[in-house]
C-alpha positions as CSV (number, residue, x, y, z in Angstrom):
1,M,-93.1,-54.7,43.4
2,P,-95.7,-52.1,43.4
3,R,-95.0,-49.5,41.2
4,E,-95.8,-46.5,43.9
5,N,-93.0,-48.3,45.9
6,H,-90.3,-47.3,43.4
7,D,-89.9,-43.7,44.2
8,E,-89.5,-44.5,48.0
9,I,-86.9,-47.1,47.5
10,V,-85.1,-45.1,45.2
11,R,-85.4,-42.1,47.9
12,A,-83.8,-44.4,50.6
13,L,-81.4,-45.5,48.2
14,V,-80.1,-41.9,47.5
15,A,-81.0,-40.5,51.1
16,P,-77.3,-40.9,52.5
17,G,-76.2,-38.1,49.8
18,W,-73.0,-37.7,47.8
19,P,-70.4,-38.9,48.5
20,A,-72.0,-41.5,50.5
21,V,-73.5,-43.3,47.7
22,R,-71.1,-43.4,45.6
23,D,-70.5,-47.2,45.6
24,R,-74.0,-47.4,44.6
25,M,-74.3,-45.1,41.4
26,E,-74.4,-47.7,39.3
27,E,-77.4,-49.1,41.0
28,I,-79.4,-45.6,41.0
29,V,-78.1,-44.7,37.4
30,G,-79.7,-48.0,36.5
31,W,-83.2,-46.3,37.7
32,L,-82.8,-44.2,34.7
33,A,-83.7,-47.2,32.2
34,D,-87.4,-46.3,32.6
35,P,-88.9,-42.6,32.7
36,N,-92.6,-44.4,33.2
37,C,-91.6,-45.8,36.6
38,T,-91.4,-43.1,39.8
39,G,-88.4,-44.0,40.7
40,C,-86.4,-42.6,37.3
41,W,-87.3,-38.9,38.0
42,V,-86.3,-39.6,41.9
43,A,-82.6,-40.6,40.5
44,L,-82.9,-38.2,37.9
45,E,-83.4,-35.5,40.2
46,F,-80.5,-36.9,42.5
47,C,-78.3,-36.9,39.4
48,R,-78.7,-33.5,38.1
49,N,-78.3,-31.8,41.5
50,L,-74.4,-33.9,41.9
51,G,-73.2,-31.5,39.2
52,A,-69.6,-31.8,38.6
53,G,-69.7,-35.4,40.6
54,F,-72.1,-36.8,37.7
55,I,-69.4,-36.0,35.3
56,P,-67.6,-39.4,35.3
57,H,-71.2,-41.4,35.1
58,A,-72.0,-39.1,32.7
59,R,-68.8,-40.7,30.4
60,D,-69.8,-44.2,31.4
61,I,-73.5,-43.7,30.1
62,L,-72.5,-42.1,27.2
63,K,-69.8,-44.9,26.2
64,G,-72.0,-47.5,27.2
65,D,-74.7,-49.3,25.5
66,D,-78.1,-48.7,27.4
67,H,-79.8,-46.6,25.2
68,D,-82.7,-46.1,27.0
69,V,-80.2,-44.7,30.2
70,R,-78.5,-42.8,27.5
71,H,-81.3,-40.8,26.1
72,V,-83.2,-40.5,29.7
73,A,-79.2,-38.5,30.7
74,L,-79.0,-36.7,27.6
75,T,-82.5,-35.0,27.9
76,N,-82.8,-34.8,31.1
77,I,-79.5,-34.4,32.6
78,L,-77.0,-33.0,30.5
79,N,-79.3,-31.0,28.5
80,G,-79.4,-28.8,31.8
81,W,-75.8,-28.5,31.8
82,S,-73.5,-25.2,31.4
83,R,-70.8,-25.4,28.1
84,E,-67.9,-26.0,31.0
85,Q,-69.6,-29.0,32.4
86,L,-70.3,-30.5,29.0
87,A,-66.6,-29.8,27.3
88,Q,-65.6,-32.4,30.3
89,V,-67.5,-35.3,28.1
90,E,-67.2,-33.8,24.4
91,P,-65.3,-36.5,23.2
92,E,-68.3,-38.8,24.4
93,L,-70.8,-36.3,23.3
94,A,-69.0,-36.5,19.6
95,E,-68.9,-40.4,19.6
96,V,-72.5,-40.4,20.7
97,A,-73.6,-37.5,17.9
98,M,-71.7,-39.7,15.0
99,G,-73.6,-42.7,15.6
100,S,-76.9,-43.6,15.1
101,G,-79.9,-45.9,17.1
102,P,-83.5,-45.6,17.4
103,D,-83.1,-43.6,20.3
104,G,-82.5,-40.5,19.1
105,A,-79.5,-39.8,21.2
106,W,-77.3,-39.1,18.6
107,L,-79.7,-36.0,17.6
108,E,-79.6,-34.9,21.4
109,A,-75.6,-35.3,21.2
110,L,-75.2,-33.5,18.2
111,R,-77.6,-30.5,19.6
112,L,-76.0,-30.1,22.2
113,L,-72.3,-29.7,21.0
114,V,-73.7,-27.4,18.2
115,R,-75.7,-25.2,20.7
116,N,-72.7,-24.9,23.1
117,G,-70.3,-24.6,20.2
118,L,-68.4,-28.0,21.2
119,G,-66.7,-31.0,19.1
120,D,-65.2,-30.6,15.6
121,R,-67.2,-28.2,13.7
122,P,-66.4,-29.2,10.1
123,R,-66.9,-32.9,11.0
124,L,-70.6,-31.9,12.4
125,A,-71.6,-30.2,9.7
126,Q,-70.5,-33.3,7.7
127,R,-72.7,-35.5,9.6
128,I,-75.5,-32.9,9.7
129,T,-75.6,-32.8,5.7
130,G,-75.2,-36.5,5.6
131,M,-78.4,-37.0,7.9
132,L,-80.2,-34.3,5.9
133,T,-79.3,-36.3,2.7
134,A,-80.6,-39.8,4.3
135,R,-83.8,-38.0,6.0
136,R,-85.0,-36.1,2.5
137,S,-84.4,-39.6,0.8
138,D,-86.7,-41.3,3.5
139,L,-89.3,-38.5,3.2
140,S,-89.3,-38.8,-0.3
141,E,-89.8,-42.6,-0.1
142,L,-92.7,-41.7,2.4
143,E,-94.4,-39.6,0.0
144,E,-94.1,-41.9,-3.0
145,L,-95.9,-44.4,-0.8
146,Q,-98.4,-42.0,0.6
147,R,-99.3,-41.1,-3.2
148,L,-99.8,-45.1,-3.9
149,L,-102.2,-45.4,-1.1
150,E,-104.1,-42.6,-2.5
151,R,-104.3,-44.0,-5.7
152,E,-105.3,-47.6,-5.2
153,P,-108.3,-48.0,-3.4
154,A,-108.6,-49.7,-0.2
155,S,-109.4,-53.6,-0.6
């Protein structure tokens, strides 16, 4: 299907509005997986505008294993939520913040918790300390590799 039709497909999907599309939310959320797709941005706008209606779906996303959807939701939907809304998904945010993965969702979740005064502060501080230690070690290793490359002539 041509990419330019994706936004039309999602617009038609969300056109009935809330709560008429309640049973189609899984399909709507599925469009969040590819931010390079025009349909993703239509779905994002719809989900953002749901406000509190999106909370149960946010919980499912945070508990789920779709890293792409989780990252997009964290950075483009939950990032704009009030402290009160975030507090309703605090346990799920905390779980993501303590996890890992290439998508960076753990850092987004950690950022939302800390900046909004949520979560178990000592546990979050311990997580940050651990990640700083790991990143410093990675940085040290990268600096050593860079020095080796600079010393050795290219072959």
